[in-house]
DRENDO-1510 file (C-alpha; in Angstrom, 1 decimal, always signed):
<recs>
REC; n; res; u; v; w
REC; 1; UNK; +13.8; -65.6; -75.1 .
REC; 2; UNK; +11.9; -62.4; -75.7 .
REC; 3; UNK; +9.0; -63.5; -73.5 .
REC; 4; UNK; +11.2; -64.2; -70.5 .
REC; 5; UNK; +11.9; -60.5; -70.2 .
REC; 6; UNK; +8.2; -59.8; -69.9 .
REC; 7; UNK; +8.0; -62.3; -67.0 .
REC; 8; UNK; +11.1; -60.8; -65.3 .
REC; 9; UNK; +9.5; -57.4; -65.5 .
REC; 10; UNK; +6.3; -58.7; -63.9 .
REC; 11; UNK; +8.3; -60.3; -61.1 .
REC; 12; UNK; +10.4; -57.2; -60.6 .
REC; 13; UNK; +7.3; -55.0; -60.4 .
REC; 14; UNK; +5.6; -57.2; -57.9 .
REC; 15; UNK; +8.8; -57.4; -55.8 .
REC; 16; UNK; +9.4; -53.6; -55.9 .
REC; 17; UNK; +5.7; -52.7; -55.1 .
REC; 18; UNK; +5.6; -55.2; -52.2 .
REC; 19; UNK; +9.0; -54.1; -50.7 .
REC; 20; UNK; +8.2; -50.3; -51.0 .
REC; 21; UNK; +4.7; -50.7; -49.5 .
REC; 22; UNK; +6.0; -52.7; -46.6 .
REC; 23; UNK; +8.7; -50.1; -45.9 .
REC; 24; UNK; +6.1; -47.3; -46.1 .
REC; 25; UNK; +3.8; -49.2; -43.8 .
REC; 26; UNK; +6.7; -49.8; -41.3 .
REC; 27; UNK; +7.6; -46.1; -41.4 .
REC; 28; UNK; +4.1; -44.5; -41.3 .
REC; 29; UNK; +1.8; -47.1; -39.7 .
REC; 30; UNK; +4.0; -48.9; -37.2 .
REC; 31; UNK; +2.9; -46.8; -34.2 .
REC; 32; UNK; -0.8; -46.7; -34.9 .
REC; 33; UNK; -3.4; -47.7; -37.5 .
REC; 34; UNK; -3.8; -45.2; -40.4 .
REC; 35; UNK; -7.3; -45.1; -41.9 .
REC; 36; UNK; -6.9; -45.0; -45.7 .
REC; 37; UNK; -10.6; -45.2; -46.5 .
REC; 38; UNK; -13.8; -46.0; -44.7 .
REC; 39; UNK; -13.1; -49.7; -44.9 .
REC; 40; UNK; -9.3; -49.9; -45.5 .
REC; 41; UNK; -6.6; -49.1; -43.0 .
REC; 42; UNK; -2.9; -49.5; -42.6 .
REC; 43; UNK; -2.2; -51.6; -39.5 .
REC; 44; UNK; +1.2; -53.3; -39.2 .
REC; 45; UNK; +1.2; -56.9; -37.9 .
REC; 46; UNK; +4.1; -59.2; -37.6 .
REC; 47; UNK; +3.0; -62.6; -38.9 .
REC; 48; UNK; +5.3; -65.4; -37.8 .
REC; 49; UNK; +2.9; -68.1; -39.0 .
REC; 50; UNK; +1.4; -68.8; -42.4 .
REC; 51; UNK; -1.9; -67.5; -43.9 .
REC; 52; UNK; -4.2; -65.8; -41.5 .
REC; 53; UNK; -1.7; -66.2; -38.7 .
REC; 54; UNK; -2.0; -70.0; -38.4 .
REC; 55; UNK; +1.0; -72.0; -36.9 .
REC; 56; UNK; +2.6; -69.0; -35.2 .
REC; 57; UNK; +5.2; -71.1; -33.4 .
REC; 58; UNK; +6.4; -73.2; -36.4 .
REC; 59; UNK; +8.8; -70.8; -38.1 .
REC; 60; UNK; +11.4; -73.4; -39.3 .
REC; 61; UNK; +8.8; -75.6; -40.9 .
REC; 62; UNK; +7.1; -72.6; -42.5 .
REC; 63; UNK; +10.4; -71.7; -44.3 .
REC; 64; UNK; +10.8; -75.3; -45.5 .
REC; 65; UNK; +7.2; -75.3; -46.7 .
REC; 66; UNK; +7.7; -72.0; -48.6 .
REC; 67; UNK; +10.9; -73.3; -50.2 .
REC; 68; UNK; +9.1; -76.4; -51.3 .
REC; 69; UNK; +6.3; -74.3; -52.8 .
REC; 70; UNK; +8.8; -72.1; -54.7 .
REC; 71; UNK; +10.6; -75.2; -55.9 .
REC; 72; UNK; +7.5; -77.0; -57.2 .
REC; 73; UNK; +6.1; -73.8; -58.8 .
REC; 74; UNK; +9.4; -73.0; -60.4 .
REC; 75; UNK; +9.4; -76.5; -61.9 .
REC; 76; UNK; +5.9; -76.0; -63.2 .
REC; 77; UNK; +6.7; -72.6; -64.6 .
REC; 78; UNK; +9.8; -74.0; -66.3 .
REC; 79; UNK; +7.8; -76.9; -67.8 .
REC; 80; UNK; +5.1; -74.4; -69.1 .
REC; 81; UNK; +7.8; -72.2; -70.5 .
REC; 82; UNK; +9.7; -75.1; -72.2 .
REC; 83; UNK; +6.5; -76.5; -73.7 .
REC; 84; UNK; +5.2; -73.1; -74.9 .
REC; 85; UNK; +7.2; -69.9; -74.3 .
REC; 86; UNK; +4.1; -67.8; -75.0 .
REC; 87; UNK; +1.8; -69.6; -72.6 .
REC; 88; UNK; +0.0; -67.1; -70.5 .
REC; 89; UNK; -0.2; -69.5; -67.5 .
REC; 90; UNK; +3.4; -68.5; -66.6 .
REC; 91; UNK; +2.1; -65.2; -65.4 .
REC; 92; UNK; +0.2; -67.0; -62.6 .
REC; 93; UNK; +3.3; -68.9; -61.6 .
REC; 94; UNK; +5.4; -65.7; -61.6 .
REC; 95; UNK; +2.9; -64.0; -59.3 .
REC; 96; UNK; +2.8; -66.8; -56.9 .
REC; 97; UNK; +6.6; -67.4; -56.9 .
REC; 98; UNK; +7.4; -63.7; -56.5 .
REC; 99; UNK; +4.9; -63.1; -53.8 .
REC; 100; UNK; +6.2; -66.1; -51.8 .
REC; 101; UNK; +9.8; -65.0; -52.3 .
REC; 102; UNK; +9.0; -61.5; -51.1 .
REC; 103; UNK; +7.4; -62.9; -47.9 .
REC; 104; UNK; +10.5; -65.1; -47.4 .
REC; 105; UNK; +12.6; -61.9; -47.6 .
REC; 106; UNK; +10.5; -60.5; -44.8 .
REC; 107; UNK; +11.2; -63.7; -42.7 .
REC; 108; UNK; +15.0; -63.2; -43.2 .
REC; 109; UNK; +14.9; -59.4; -42.6 .
REC; 110; UNK; +12.4; -59.2; -39.8 .
REC; 111; UNK; +11.8; -62.7; -38.5 .
REC; 112; UNK; +8.2; -62.5; -39.6 .
REC; 113; UNK; +6.0; -61.4; -42.6 .
REC; 114; UNK; +5.0; -57.8; -42.5 .
REC; 115; UNK; +1.2; -57.6; -43.1 .
REC; 116; UNK; -0.4; -54.2; -43.1 .
REC; 117; UNK; -3.6; -54.0; -45.2 .
REC; 118; UNK; -6.7; -54.3; -43.0 .
REC; 119; UNK; -10.1; -54.4; -44.6 .
REC; 120; UNK; -13.2; -54.1; -42.4 .
REC; 121; UNK; -16.8; -53.3; -43.3 .
REC; 122; UNK; -19.6; -53.3; -40.7 .
REC; 123; UNK; -19.1; -56.7; -39.0 .
REC; 124; UNK; -17.0; -58.2; -41.8 .
REC; 125; UNK; -13.2; -58.2; -41.2 .
REC; 126; UNK; -10.6; -59.8; -43.4 .
REC; 127; UNK; -7.3; -60.9; -41.9 .
REC; 128; UNK; -4.5; -58.4; -42.4 .
REC; 129; UNK; -2.5; -59.0; -45.5 .
REC; 130; UNK; +0.2; -57.4; -47.8 .
REC; 131; UNK; +0.8; -56.9; -51.5 .
REC; 132; UNK; +2.8; -60.1; -51.9 .
REC; 133; UNK; -0.3; -62.0; -50.6 .
REC; 134; UNK; -2.4; -60.2; -53.2 .
REC; 135; UNK; +0.0; -61.3; -55.9 .
REC; 136; UNK; -0.2; -64.9; -54.6 .
REC; 137; UNK; -4.0; -64.9; -54.6 .
REC; 138; UNK; -4.2; -63.3; -58.0 .
REC; 139; UNK; -1.7; -65.9; -59.4 .
REC; 140; UNK; -3.7; -68.8; -58.0 .
REC; 141; UNK; -6.9; -67.3; -59.2 .
REC; 142; UNK; -5.5; -66.7; -62.7 .
REC; 143; UNK; -4.2; -70.3; -62.9 .
REC; 144; UNK; -7.6; -71.7; -61.8 .
REC; 145; UNK; -9.5; -69.5; -64.3 .
REC; 146; UNK; -7.1; -70.2; -67.2 .
REC; 147; UNK; -7.1; -74.0; -66.6 .
REC; 148; UNK; -10.7; -74.5; -65.8 .
REC; 149; UNK; -10.1; -75.4; -62.2 .
REC; 150; UNK; -7.4; -78.0; -62.9 .
REC; 151; UNK; -4.1; -76.3; -62.2 .
REC; 152; UNK; -2.2; -79.5; -61.9 .
REC; 153; UNK; -2.9; -80.9; -65.4 .
REC; 154; UNK; +0.0; -81.9; -67.5 .
</recs>
């Protein structure tokens, strides 16, 4: 039971960081892009689709997909926790679940996901993203790294 508090703290930190940064972006970067560094800027975008703005007109199906993702990942996290409460893989699941939930909160509050981190260098440009997206990508990367590229193994 002691380990569950560690995972709750990680989830809470991800959620708080994401929510605060989105509020700050909406307040300070909504009218115009704010250059943070030579290659990073704050540029608010309202993403009604999924990753990289795909499926912009399918908002209902996207919420259903996100709910399914949260359900499946919660089941995997529970299974990992039941099998071995100290298993570090749970951190990856916590990052993915919390990031997805924070983006779902955006859909409820704003009707879209608030993306605001823009990375551009010379001709390279990455799609605009947010802190929840970073948590999701880090969680997936962590699971892939920890499980030798086989995240669905039982």
